[in-house]
C-alpha positions in Angstrom: -69.8 170.7 -158.9 -66.7 169.1 -157.6 -68.1 165.7 -157.6 -65.6 164.0 -155.3 -66.3 166.4 -152.3 -70.0 167.6 -152.3 -73.8 166.6 -153.9 -75.6 169.7 -154.2 -78.1 169.1 -157.1 -80.0 172.0 -157.6 -82.7 170.5 -159.9 -84.4 167.1 -158.7 -86.7 165.0 -161.1 -88.9 162.5 -159.8 -90.3 159.6 -163.0 -93.6 158.4 -161.4 -94.5 160.6 -158.6 -96.8 157.7 -156.8 -96.6 157.2 -152.9 -92.7 156.7 -153.1 -91.8 159.7 -155.5 -94.2 161.9 -153.5 -92.8 161.0 -150.2 -89.1 161.7 -151.7 -90.4 165.0 -152.8 -92.3 165.9 -149.5 -89.3 164.8 -147.3 -86.7 167.2 -149.3 -89.4 170.1 -149.3 -89.7 169.3 -145.2 -86.3 169.0 -144.9 -85.4 172.4 -146.2 -84.0 171.5 -149.3 -83.7 174.8 -151.9 -83.2 173.6 -155.3 -86.2 172.5 -157.7 -88.4 169.2 -157.7 -89.4 168.4 -160.9 -92.4 165.2 -161.0 -93.1 163.4 -164.4 -96.2 161.4 -163.8 -99.4 161.1 -164.8 -102.0 164.0 -165.1 -103.8 163.2 -162.0 -100.6 162.5 -160.1 -99.5 165.6 -161.1 -102.1 167.5 -159.7 -102.3 165.9 -156.5 -98.5 165.9 -156.3 -98.7 169.8 -156.8 -101.6 170.3 -154.1 -99.8 168.5 -151.6 -96.0 170.4 -152.3 -94.2 167.0 -153.6 -93.5 168.9 -156.5 -92.4 172.5 -158.1 -93.0 171.6 -161.7 -95.1 168.9 -163.5 -94.9 167.2 -166.7 -96.1 164.6 -168.4 -94.0 161.2 -169.1 -93.7 162.2 -172.8 -92.3 165.5 -171.7 -89.1 164.1 -170.3 -86.9 165.4 -173.7 -87.8 168.5 -172.8 -86.5 169.2 -168.7 -83.9 166.5 -168.6 -81.1 169.1 -169.4 -81.7 170.9 -166.6 -82.0 167.9 -164.1 -78.7 167.0 -162.2 -80.9 164.1 -160.5 -83.6 162.2 -161.5 -85.3 159.6 -159.4 -87.0 156.5 -161.4 -89.8 155.4 -159.0 -91.6 153.1 -161.3 -92.3 149.5 -160.7 -89.1 147.4 -162.1 -89.7 146.6 -165.4 -91.1 150.1 -165.7 -87.6 151.5 -164.5 -86.0 149.4 -167.2 -88.3 150.9 -170.0 -87.0 154.4 -168.9 -83.6 153.3 -168.7 -83.7 152.5 -172.2 -85.6 155.9 -173.1 -83.2 157.9 -171.3 -80.6 156.6 -173.2 -81.9 157.7 -176.1 -82.0 161.4 -175.1 -79.2 163.7 -175.2 -78.8 163.6 -171.7 -76.4 166.5 -169.8 -72.9 165.9 -168.5 -72.7 164.3 -164.9 -76.2 163.5 -164.2 -76.9 161.2 -162.0 -79.8 158.6 -162.5 -81.1 156.6 -159.5 -84.0 154.4 -158.8 -86.0 152.7 -155.9 -86.1 148.8 -157.7 -86.5 146.2 -155.4 -84.3 144.0 -157.2 -80.7 145.4 -158.5 -79.1 143.1 -161.1 -81.4 143.4 -163.8 -82.0 147.0 -163.3 -77.9 147.6 -163.2 -77.5 145.4 -166.1 -79.7 147.7 -168.3 -78.2 151.1 -166.9 -74.5 149.5 -167.7 -75.3 148.5 -171.1 -77.8 151.8 -172.1 -76.6 154.8 -170.3 -73.6 156.8 -171.8 -70.0 157.0 -169.9 -70.7 160.4 -168.8 -73.7 159.8 -167.1 -73.8 158.3 -163.2 -76.0 155.1 -162.3 -76.6 154.6 -158.7 -78.9 151.6 -158.1 -81.1 151.9 -155.1 -83.6 150.4 -152.6 -85.1 152.3 -149.5 -86.6 149.9 -147.5 -89.6 151.8 -146.7 -93.3 151.9 -148.0 -97.0 151.5 -146.7 -100.1 149.5 -147.6 -101.1 152.8 -149.5 -100.2 153.5 -152.8 -100.3 156.6 -155.1 -99.3 160.4 -154.0 -102.0 161.5 -151.4 -100.5 158.8 -149.1 -97.2 160.9 -149.5 -95.1 160.6 -146.1 -92.3 163.1 -145.4 -91.3 161.1 -142.5 -91.5 157.5 -144.4 -88.0 157.2 -145.0 -86.6 158.1 -141.6 -84.4 156.0 -139.8 -85.0 153.3 -142.7 -82.4 151.5 -144.5 -81.7 152.5 -148.0 -79.6 150.1 -150.0 -77.3 151.8 -152.6 -75.5 149.3 -154.9 -72.7 151.2 -156.9 -70.8 149.3 -159.6 -68.4 151.5 -161.5 -65.6 153.6 -160.5 -68.0 156.9 -160.9 -70.7 155.9 -158.7 -68.6 154.2 -156.1 -67.1 157.8 -156.3 -70.1 159.9 -155.7 -72.1 156.9 -153.5 -71.2 158.2 -150.0 -72.1 162.0 -150.8 -75.0 160.8 -152.3 -76.0 158.7 -149.1 -75.1 161.9 -147.2 -77.7 163.7 -148.9 -80.0 160.7 -148.7 -79.8 160.7 -145.0 -79.5 164.5 -144.6 -82.9 165.0 -146.8 -84.4 161.8 -146.2 -83.4 161.0 -142.7 -82.8 157.3 -144.0 -79.2 154.9 -143.0 -77.7 153.7 -146.5 -75.7 150.3 -146.7 -73.8 149.4 -149.8 -74.0 146.3 -151.4 -73.4 144.6 -154.4 -76.2 144.1 -156.6 -76.1 140.0 -156.8 -75.6 140.5 -153.1 -78.4 142.3 -152.1 -80.4 140.1 -154.4 -79.5 137.2 -152.7 -80.2 138.7 -149.5 -83.3 140.0 -150.5 -84.8 136.5 -151.9 -83.5 134.6 -148.7 -85.5 137.1 -145.9 -88.0 138.5 -147.9 -89.2 137.2 -151.5 -89.1 133.6 -150.4 -91.0 134.4 -147.0 -93.4 135.7 -148.9 -93.7 132.8 -151.2 -94.0 130.8 -148.3 -96.6 132.8 -146.6 -98.7 132.5 -149.7 -98.4 128.7 -149.4 -99.4 128.2 -145.9 -102.2 130.6 -146.2 -103.5 128.3 -149.2 -102.9 125.3 -147.4 -104.9 126.4 -144.7 -107.5 127.2 -147.0 -107.3 123.9 -148.8 -107.5 122.0 -145.7 -110.3 123.9 -144.5 -112.1 122.5 -146.9 -112.1 119.0 -145.9 -111.8 120.4 -142.1 -114.0 122.6 -141.4 -113.5 125.2 -138.8 -109.4 125.6 -139.8 -109.5 129.2 -140.7 -111.7 130.0 -137.4 -109.0 128.8 -135.4 -106.0 130.4 -138.0 -105.6 133.2 -135.3 -102.0 134.2 -133.2 -99.2 132.9 -134.5 -100.5 131.5 -137.6 -101.6 135.2 -138.7 -98.4 136.6 -137.7 -96.2 134.6 -139.4 -98.7 135.1 -142.7 -99.3 138.5 -142.2 -97.2 139.3 -145.5 -99.2 137.2 -147.6 -101.8 140.0 -147.7 -100.1 141.9 -150.3 -101.4 141.8 -153.8 -99.8 140.0 -156.2 -99.4 142.8 -158.7 -96.9 144.0 -156.2 -94.9 141.0 -156.4 -94.9 139.9 -160.0 -91.5 142.4 -160.9 -89.6 141.0 -158.0 -90.2 137.9 -159.1 -89.9 138.0 -162.7 -86.4 140.0 -162.1 -85.2 137.8 -159.4 -86.1 134.4 -160.7 -82.7 132.7 -161.2 -81.7 133.7 -157.4 -85.0 132.4 -156.1 -84.9 129.1 -157.1 -81.8 127.8 -156.3 -82.4 129.0 -153.0 -85.7 127.5 -153.0 -84.5 124.0 -153.5 -82.5 124.4 -150.3 -85.6 125.6 -148.0 -87.2 122.4 -150.0 -84.5 120.4 -149.4 -84.7 121.3 -145.6 -88.4 120.8 -145.2 -87.8 117.2 -146.8 -85.0 116.7 -144.0 -87.5 118.0 -141.5 -89.9 115.5 -142.5 -87.2 112.8 -142.4 -86.5 113.8 -138.9 -89.9 113.9 -137.9 -90.2 110.3 -138.3 -86.9 109.7 -136.4 -88.0 112.0 -133.4 -85.1 114.4 -134.2 -86.2 117.8 -134.7 -84.7 119.1 -131.8 -81.4 120.1 -133.6 -83.1 122.2 -136.2 -85.1 124.0 -133.8 -82.1 124.5 -131.3 -80.2 125.8 -134.3 -82.8 128.0 -135.6 -83.4 129.6 -132.0 -80.0 130.2 -131.7 -79.9 132.2 -134.9 -82.8 133.9 -134.5 -81.7 135.2 -131.2 -79.0 136.8 -132.7 -80.6 138.7 -135.2 -80.8 142.3 -134.2 -84.1 143.3 -131.9 -84.3 146.8 -133.8 -83.0 145.6 -136.8 -85.0 147.5 -139.8 -84.1 145.2 -142.9 -86.2 143.4 -145.6 -88.6 142.1 -143.1 -89.2 144.0 -139.6 -88.6 142.0 -136.6 -91.7 144.2 -134.5 -95.0 144.9 -135.7 -94.1 148.2 -136.0 -96.7 151.5 -136.1 -95.6 155.1 -137.1 -97.3 157.9 -135.7 -97.1 161.1 -136.8 -97.3 163.8 -134.1 -97.2 168.1 -133.2 -94.2 169.3 -131.1 -96.1 170.0 -127.8 -95.5 169.0 -124.1 -97.1 166.1 -123.2 -97.7 164.7 -126.5 -95.9 161.3 -126.0 -97.5 160.4 -122.5 -101.2 161.6 -124.2 -100.3 158.4 -126.9 -98.8 156.1 -124.2 -101.8 157.0 -121.8 -104.5 156.2 -124.4 -102.9 153.1 -125.3 -102.5 151.9 -121.6 -105.9 152.6 -120.7 -107.1 150.1 -123.9 -104.5 147.7 -122.1 -102.2 147.9 -125.0 -98.5 147.5 -124.3 -96.2 148.9 -126.2 -92.8 146.9 -126.5 -90.4 149.6 -127.9 -90.6 153.6 -128.5 -88.6 155.4 -130.8 -88.6 159.1 -131.8 -87.6 158.8 -135.7 -86.7 162.8 -136.3 -88.6 165.9 -134.0 -88.4 169.2 -135.8 -88.5 171.7 -132.8 -91.9 173.4 -133.8 -93.3 171.6 -136.4 -93.5 167.7 -135.3 -92.0 164.3 -136.3 -92.9 160.9 -136.3 -93.0 158.4 -133.3 -92.1 154.8 -134.4 -94.2 152.3 -131.8 -93.4 148.4 -131.6 -96.0 146.2 -130.6 -95.5 142.2 -130.4 -98.6 141.5 -132.7 -99.9 142.5 -135.7 -103.4 142.2 -133.7 -102.1 144.8 -131.0 -100.4 146.7 -133.6 -104.1 146.8 -135.4 -105.9 147.8 -132.5 -103.1 150.5 -131.5 -103.8 152.3 -135.2 -107.7 152.3 -134.5 -107.1 153.6 -131.0 -104.8 156.2 -132.3 -106.5 157.1 -135.6 -109.9 157.3 -133.1 -108.5 159.9 -130.9 -107.3 162.1 -133.7 -103.5 160.9 -134.6 -102.4 159.8 -138.1 -101.0 156.4 -137.1 -100.5 153.4 -140.0 -98.1 150.2 -139.9 -94.7 150.4 -141.0 -94.4 147.8 -143.8 
């Protein structure tokens, strides 16, 4: 393979075939990838992934050494700490020349450092972070359209990875339908901490504050709907999902959290001075400049993905049924439509409650609909 001009892997390995690994496999298959997809995972995950067609071959984790010599690309789809451990494991194996190792971890600096310090020079590491997910988990929740139109961050750090990153991004675009952007790992982690990690911490803090107040002021939680529920919807995510993120990005999060605390203290002082206007005006102006359809670390609209068949009137059916329930669609987009098969519609709603109601209606009438996380 001429690595400077093309990227056409014949064998891809998915290490840990859960939601993301399984969805990568299904997306590759649905998009016409003709190579072999190998899955490495637990016995139950392999059984489910094989039955769904996510993978062609399945092996246990401890069989990595037996298949790695015929692999062109390996996607590490585990949680962050497990990804770092797998990089260490890979470094102990006889890896084929030109092997590309990539990952799907939500923080990049610590993973990249392990890769740089452990992988041999003849192996290329390209860090990755797809901005896609679901409230569900496991290979049974695999979705071939999970990555369509989503942002897929790539963090190449060396000349050899930078040379391959654009062909790799084109491959992801062709087979996963995502849009790649390139960031330095440290910049990625700073942005993620600012617009994702700290907002999650603040959402948790606000919900816990409401709970504390409710203990002495009964009825607080009963009235915590509307804006409060929208603002804090991300607080529902289980800590298990966030442990590795906070552990590996804490040195970036802490100074930014200090700045957030300083901002709150300043607002507290300005509350006494009746001088909050400037902060509100600045926030309103800044927020108005955020692209409405931006799909980054946190989506501004409450979005719902609907898997549809390729048949006349399908969009009309969906919009009519929602209109009958007085549910207003704020935005609608066809992410991808495969002639004769189908694709995915992206519907945008103004609140979590309305999106949830739409999901209930659509699932009730036979569509597969879920919130886009």
